[in-house]
C-alpha positions as CSV (number, residue, x, y, z in Angstrom):
1,M,-19.1,-22.3,14.1
2,R,-18.6,-24.5,11.0
3,R,-17.1,-21.1,8.9
4,R,-15.1,-21.0,12.3
5,N,-14.0,-24.5,12.0
6,A,-12.8,-23.8,8.4
7,E,-11.0,-20.6,9.0
8,S,-9.0,-22.5,12.1
9,I,-8.1,-25.0,9.5
10,L,-7.1,-22.9,6.6
11,Q,-5.1,-20.9,9.0
12,A,-3.3,-24.1,10.0
13,V,-2.6,-25.2,6.6
14,R,-1.1,-22.0,5.7
15,Q,1.3,-21.6,8.8
16,Q,2.2,-24.9,8.5
17,P,2.7,-26.5,5.0
18,G,2.5,-30.4,4.6
19,L,-0.3,-31.0,7.6
20,S,-2.1,-34.0,6.8
21,R,-5.9,-34.1,7.9
22,A,-4.9,-35.8,11.0
23,D,-2.4,-33.5,11.8
24,V,-4.9,-30.7,11.5
25,A,-7.2,-32.3,13.6
26,R,-4.9,-32.6,16.6
27,V,-3.6,-29.0,15.7
28,C,-7.2,-27.4,15.6
29,D,-8.5,-29.8,18.6
30,L,-11.4,-30.6,15.9
31,A,-13.1,-34.0,15.1
32,K,-11.5,-35.9,12.3
33,S,-14.7,-36.0,10.8
34,T,-15.0,-32.6,10.4
35,V,-11.6,-31.6,9.5
36,S,-12.4,-34.1,6.4
37,S,-15.1,-32.5,5.1
38,V,-14.1,-28.9,5.6
39,V,-10.8,-29.8,3.9
40,D,-12.8,-31.4,1.1
41,E,-14.6,-28.4,0.2
42,L,-11.7,-26.4,0.8
43,V,-9.6,-28.5,-1.8
44,K,-12.8,-28.0,-3.9
45,S,-12.7,-24.2,-4.1
46,E,-9.1,-24.4,-4.6
47,L,-7.8,-22.6,-1.3
48,V,-5.9,-26.0,-0.4
49,D,-4.0,-28.2,-2.7
50,E,-3.2,-31.7,-1.9
51,T,0.5,-32.6,-2.1
52,G,0.7,-36.4,-2.5
53,S,1.6,-39.0,0.3
54,K,3.8,-38.2,3.4
55,E,6.2,-40.8,4.7
56,S,4.8,-43.2,6.9
57,S,6.3,-45.9,8.6
58,R,3.1,-48.2,8.6
59,G,-0.3,-48.4,6.6
60,R,-1.9,-45.9,4.5
61,R,0.4,-42.5,3.9
62,P,-1.6,-39.6,4.7
63,V,-1.7,-36.9,1.9
64,G,-0.2,-33.4,2.7
65,L,-2.2,-30.4,2.5
66,M,-0.9,-26.8,1.2
67,F,-2.4,-23.3,1.3
68,N,-2.8,-22.4,-2.6
69,P,-1.9,-18.5,-2.4
70,N,-2.7,-18.3,-6.1
71,S,-6.3,-19.3,-6.0
72,R,-7.2,-15.8,-5.7
73,V,-5.9,-12.0,-6.3
74,A,-6.4,-9.0,-4.1
75,V,-6.4,-6.1,-6.1
76,G,-4.8,-2.8,-5.0
77,L,-5.7,0.4,-6.6
78,S,-3.6,4.0,-6.2
79,L,-4.8,7.4,-7.3
80,D,-2.1,10.3,-6.8
81,H,-1.8,13.0,-9.1
82,N,-2.7,12.3,-12.5
83,R,-2.0,8.4,-12.6
84,L,-4.0,5.3,-11.8
85,V,-2.4,2.1,-10.9
86,I,-3.9,-1.3,-10.4
87,V,-2.1,-4.1,-9.2
88,L,-2.9,-7.9,-8.6
89,C,-1.4,-9.7,-5.9
90,N,-1.9,-13.3,-4.9
91,L,-3.0,-14.1,-1.3
92,D,0.7,-13.9,0.0
93,G,0.9,-10.5,-1.4
94,I,3.2,-11.2,-4.1
95,V,2.5,-9.2,-7.3
96,Q,1.2,-10.9,-10.4
97,A,0.3,-7.9,-13.2
98,V,0.5,-4.0,-12.7
99,R,-1.6,-1.7,-14.9
100,T,-0.9,1.9,-15.2
101,K,-3.2,4.7,-16.5
102,K,-2.4,8.2,-17.0
103,L,-5.0,10.7,-16.1
104,T,-5.9,14.0,-16.8
105,R,-6.9,17.1,-14.7
106,R,-10.2,16.9,-16.1
107,N,-10.8,13.6,-14.6
108,N,-12.9,14.2,-11.2
109,L,-13.9,11.2,-8.8
110,Q,-16.9,10.2,-10.9
111,S,-14.8,10.1,-14.3
112,V,-12.0,8.0,-12.5
113,A,-14.6,5.4,-11.1
114,S,-15.6,4.9,-14.9
115,I,-11.9,4.7,-16.1
116,V,-10.9,2.2,-13.0
117,L,-13.5,-0.6,-13.9
118,P,-12.6,-1.2,-17.4
119,E,-8.9,-1.2,-16.6
120,L,-9.4,-3.5,-14.1
121,Q,-11.4,-5.9,-16.0
122,R,-8.2,-5.8,-19.2
123,L,-6.1,-6.4,-16.4
124,L,-7.8,-9.6,-15.1
125,A,-8.6,-10.7,-19.0
126,D,-4.8,-10.5,-19.8
127,Q,-4.0,-12.9,-16.7
128,D,-7.3,-15.1,-17.6
129,L,-9.2,-14.1,-14.5
130,V,-12.7,-13.8,-13.7
131,P,-14.0,-11.3,-11.3
132,S,-14.9,-13.9,-9.1
133,K,-11.4,-14.9,-8.4
134,I,-11.2,-11.4,-6.2
135,A,-10.9,-11.8,-2.8
136,G,-10.7,-8.3,-1.7
137,A,-9.2,-4.9,-2.8
138,G,-7.7,-1.6,-1.4
139,L,-7.8,1.8,-2.4
140,A,-5.0,4.1,-1.9
141,V,-5.9,7.9,-2.1
142,P,-3.9,11.1,-1.6
143,G,-4.0,12.0,2.2
144,P,-4.8,12.7,4.8
145,L,-7.7,10.6,5.1
146,P,-9.6,11.4,8.4
147,S,-10.9,8.1,10.0
148,V,-13.9,10.2,10.5
149,P,-15.6,11.1,7.0
150,A,-17.5,13.9,8.7
151,A,-13.7,15.7,10.0
152,C,-13.1,15.9,5.8
153,T,-13.5,19.6,4.5
154,E,-12.3,19.1,0.8
155,G,-14.2,18.2,-1.7
156,D,-12.4,15.1,-3.5
157,K,-11.9,13.8,0.2
158,L,-15.6,14.1,0.8
159,N,-16.1,11.7,-2.4
160,Y,-13.2,9.0,-1.8
161,E,-15.6,7.0,0.5
162,S,-18.5,7.1,-2.1
163,L,-15.8,6.0,-4.6
164,R,-14.7,3.1,-2.2
165,K,-18.5,2.0,-1.8
166,Q,-19.3,1.9,-5.7
167,L,-16.0,-0.2,-6.0
168,A,-17.3,-2.6,-3.3
169,R,-20.7,-2.7,-5.2
170,E,-19.4,-3.6,-8.5
171,L,-16.6,-5.9,-7.5
172,K,-18.8,-7.6,-5.1
173,C,-16.2,-8.1,-2.3
174,S,-14.6,-5.7,0.6
175,V,-12.7,-2.7,-0.5
176,V,-10.9,-1.2,2.0
177,I,-9.3,2.5,2.0
178,D,-6.5,4.8,3.5
179,S,-4.1,7.3,2.2
180,N,-1.3,6.6,-0.1
181,T,1.3,7.1,2.4
182,N,-0.2,4.9,5.0
183,M,-0.6,2.1,2.1
184,A,2.9,2.7,1.1
185,A,4.4,2.3,4.5
186,L,2.2,-0.7,5.0
187,A,4.0,-2.3,2.0
188,E,7.3,-1.2,3.3
189,S,6.8,-2.8,6.4
190,R,5.5,-6.1,5.3
191,L,7.5,-6.7,2.0
192,G,10.1,-3.6,1.5
193,A,12.7,-1.8,3.6
194,A,11.3,-2.0,6.8
195,R,10.2,-5.5,6.6
196,D,12.3,-6.4,9.4
197,C,11.9,-3.3,11.5
198,E,9.9,-3.1,14.8
199,E,9.9,0.8,14.7
200,A,10.4,3.0,11.5
201,L,9.6,6.5,10.0
202,V,8.4,6.2,6.1
203,V,8.3,9.6,4.5
204,R,6.5,9.8,0.8
205,L,7.1,12.2,-1.4
206,G,4.4,12.6,-3.7
207,Q,0.8,14.9,-4.4
208,E,1.7,15.8,-0.7
209,V,4.9,15.4,1.3
210,R,3.7,12.9,4.3
211,S,5.2,10.8,6.8
212,A,3.8,7.3,8.5
213,L,5.2,6.0,11.8
214,I,5.3,2.3,12.4
215,V,5.8,1.2,16.2
216,D,5.6,-2.1,16.9
217,H,5.0,-3.2,13.2
218,K,1.5,-1.2,13.4
219,L,0.9,2.7,12.0
220,L,0.1,5.1,14.7
221,K,-2.5,7.4,13.0
222,G,-3.1,9.7,15.7
223,A,-6.4,11.5,16.2
224,Q,-8.7,10.9,13.5
225,G,-5.8,9.4,11.2
226,R,-4.4,12.5,10.5
227,A,-1.1,11.9,11.9
228,G,2.0,12.4,9.4
229,E,1.3,16.3,7.9
230,L,5.3,16.8,7.8
231,G,4.4,18.8,4.2
232,H,3.0,21.5,6.4
233,V,6.1,22.2,8.6
234,K,7.5,25.6,7.8
235,A,11.0,25.2,6.5
236,P,13.5,28.1,6.4
237,G,13.7,30.7,3.7
238,I,10.8,29.5,1.8
239,E,7.8,31.9,1.7
240,R,5.8,30.6,-0.8
241,A,1.9,30.0,-0.5
242,C,0.9,26.8,0.6
243,K,-2.8,25.1,-0.2
244,C,-3.4,25.0,3.7
245,G,-3.4,29.0,3.4
246,K,-0.4,29.5,5.3
247,R,3.2,30.3,3.8
248,G,6.7,28.5,4.0
249,C,5.3,25.2,4.1
250,I,7.4,22.0,2.8
251,N,4.5,21.2,0.4
252,S,5.0,24.7,-1.2
253,V,8.0,23.6,-2.9
254,A,8.1,19.9,-2.6
255,A,4.6,18.4,-3.4
256,T,4.4,17.2,-6.9
257,D,2.0,19.9,-7.6
258,A,3.9,22.6,-6.4
259,I,7.1,21.4,-8.5
260,L,5.1,21.3,-11.7
261,S,3.5,24.6,-11.3
262,R,7.0,26.1,-10.6
263,C,8.5,24.4,-13.8
264,Q,5.3,25.6,-16.1
265,S,6.2,29.1,-15.0
266,S,9.4,28.4,-16.7
267,G,7.4,28.5,-20.2
268,A,7.9,24.4,-20.5
269,Q,4.8,22.6,-21.1
270,F,5.2,19.7,-18.4
271,D,2.1,17.1,-17.5
272,D,3.5,15.0,-15.3
273,I,6.2,14.8,-12.5
274,D,8.2,12.0,-14.3
275,E,8.4,14.7,-17.4
276,V,10.0,17.2,-14.8
277,I,12.4,14.6,-13.4
278,S,13.6,13.4,-17.2
279,S,14.2,17.1,-17.9
280,A,16.2,17.9,-14.8
281,I,18.3,14.7,-15.5
282,G,19.1,16.1,-18.9
283,G,20.2,19.1,-17.8
284,D,17.0,21.9,-17.5
285,R,18.2,24.2,-15.2
286,H,14.6,25.4,-13.9
287,C,13.8,21.6,-13.0
288,R,17.1,21.3,-11.5
289,E,16.6,24.1,-9.1
290,A,13.0,22.9,-8.6
291,L,14.3,19.6,-7.3
292,I,17.2,20.9,-5.3
293,D,14.8,23.3,-3.7
294,A,12.5,20.4,-2.8
295,G,15.5,18.4,-1.5
296,L,16.4,21.2,0.9
297,A,13.1,21.3,2.3
298,V,12.3,18.0,2.7
299,G,15.8,17.5,4.3
300,Y,15.1,20.1,6.7
301,G,11.6,18.2,8.0
302,I,13.0,15.1,8.2
303,A,15.8,16.3,10.2
304,I,13.1,18.0,12.5
305,C,11.5,14.0,12.6
306,I,14.8,12.7,13.5
307,N,15.4,15.1,16.5
308,I,12.0,14.5,17.9
309,L,11.4,10.9,17.2
310,A,15.1,9.4,16.9
311,P,13.6,6.9,14.6
312,P,15.8,3.6,14.0
313,H,14.8,3.3,10.4
314,L,13.7,6.2,8.3
315,I,12.3,5.0,4.5
316,L,12.2,7.8,2.0
317,T,9.7,6.4,-1.0
318,G,7.5,8.3,-3.8
319,R,7.8,9.0,-7.1
320,L,10.4,11.9,-6.5
321,V,13.1,9.3,-5.4
322,A,13.7,8.6,-9.1
323,A,15.4,11.6,-9.2
324,G,18.4,10.2,-7.5
325,N,21.1,12.5,-6.5
326,L,19.7,15.8,-7.9
327,L,17.4,15.3,-5.0
328,L,18.7,13.4,-2.8
329,D,22.2,15.1,-2.3
330,P,20.7,18.2,-1.2
331,L,18.3,16.1,1.1
332,R,21.3,14.7,2.8
333,E,23.0,18.2,3.2
334,A,19.8,19.8,5.0
335,I,19.7,16.4,7.2
336,T,23.1,16.7,8.4
337,K,22.8,20.4,8.7
338,F,19.7,20.4,11.1
339,A,19.6,16.7,12.7
340,T,21.4,16.2,15.8
341,T,24.5,14.0,15.4
342,D,23.7,11.5,17.8
343,N,20.5,11.1,16.5
344,L,21.4,10.7,12.9
345,L,24.4,8.4,13.7
346,N,21.5,5.9,14.9
347,C,18.9,6.5,12.3
348,N,19.4,4.0,9.0
349,L,18.3,6.1,6.1
350,V,17.3,4.3,3.2
351,F,16.1,5.9,0.1
352,D,13.8,2.9,-1.8
353,D,12.9,3.3,-5.2
354,S,12.5,-0.4,-5.9
355,H,8.9,-0.5,-5.7
356,N,7.4,1.9,-8.3
357,H,4.0,0.9,-7.4
358,I,4.3,0.6,-3.6
359,E,1.1,2.4,-2.9
360,A,-0.8,-0.1,-4.9
361,I,0.8,-2.9,-3.5
362,G,0.1,-1.5,0.0
363,A,-3.7,-1.5,-0.8
364,S,-3.9,-4.6,-1.8
365,L,-1.7,-5.8,1.4
366,A,-4.6,-3.8,3.4
367,S,-7.0,-6.0,2.1
368,L,-5.5,-9.0,2.7
369,S,-4.6,-7.7,6.4
370,E,-8.7,-7.3,7.2
371,D,-10.3,-9.1,10.2
372,D,-11.8,-12.2,9.0
373,F,-10.1,-12.2,5.8
374,L,-9.5,-16.0,5.6
375,L,-13.0,-16.5,7.0
376,N,-14.6,-14.5,4.1
377,L,-12.2,-16.3,1.3
378,I,-14.7,-19.3,1.8
379,S,-17.2,-18.7,-0.7
380,E,-20.9,-18.8,0.2
381,S,-21.6,-22.2,-1.6
382,S,-18.6,-23.9,0.3
383,A,-19.8,-22.3,3.6
384,K,-23.5,-23.7,2.6
385,A,-21.8,-27.3,2.0
386,I,-19.7,-26.9,5.6
387,Q,-23.0,-26.2,7.3
388,E,-24.9,-29.3,6.0
389,A,-22.0,-31.4,6.5
């Protein structure tokens, strides 16, 4: 009960900055003595700041209280293709620091786990932070990521849960996990292009082409979390083999691995999709053709989504958006060709490349969105002191 009281008080101070202790007692319907003892502990733990005296017509002026979002950090980690991204966000989800590490194809999940922790420790040290300041963490991984672990069939995806558990043990905090696409959609809905949208479709171009549907500000994940497989829609004129075993999937020409493989087959030595994009911008014919074909295929898939779902907002994100009009022009061409006119006119298309680390940011936000997050912010020592008050 005491910890719940503390959670209620912290929530009130967060939502209504500047409340005095007396104000908090009234808002939370708690005894002033209870509020005073709890607030003292929250101030001691730096979760709440005292902001000085408020104006009062008589007597002693009460002290205002403010939630301190910089008292802790949330960690967001993203694994995609051959890159690890780590972000530190404050408790309001504002990015404080970013660290990027290039991985090689020799890095399996076990070796990645051994890389993540030292990289995170370096990032914390750069910000003069200790691990005890980590309030929670989120892990974004290539999807789909079924909500039922036993439903996984791919080797790497079977190990993501063990990676999450290992990180939770080492960081001594809760670690949430979801697909890169869902984490990107979460970030877009909270801080990005969909932040004012009740309904939106987010399409992410990465290791696979996937989508996430936001309805009433919430992600619609489908049965076992498998919704959003846009990359496995068959596109016209494509006969390339897909990893799923079928032919003609959008992923077979628009997933980053597929684009890399195609460009490498021309004799070029590319290790990263960013190198392909850079070469295409520089005029490389093979790279440009690969991006054009990717844009046409993704545009067809998006047009199908527009026809079926009629989303009022559609946000395109992911590393391929950095290719600019080399990718976006053919994508727009395909959308215009295949989407119904009325649905297209009522759909706000946004190409969002403003956040280079959107998946990791979403992962940190996911950790801040967990049930009982504020309750878990209260340290064990503070909780003990509150119980003894």
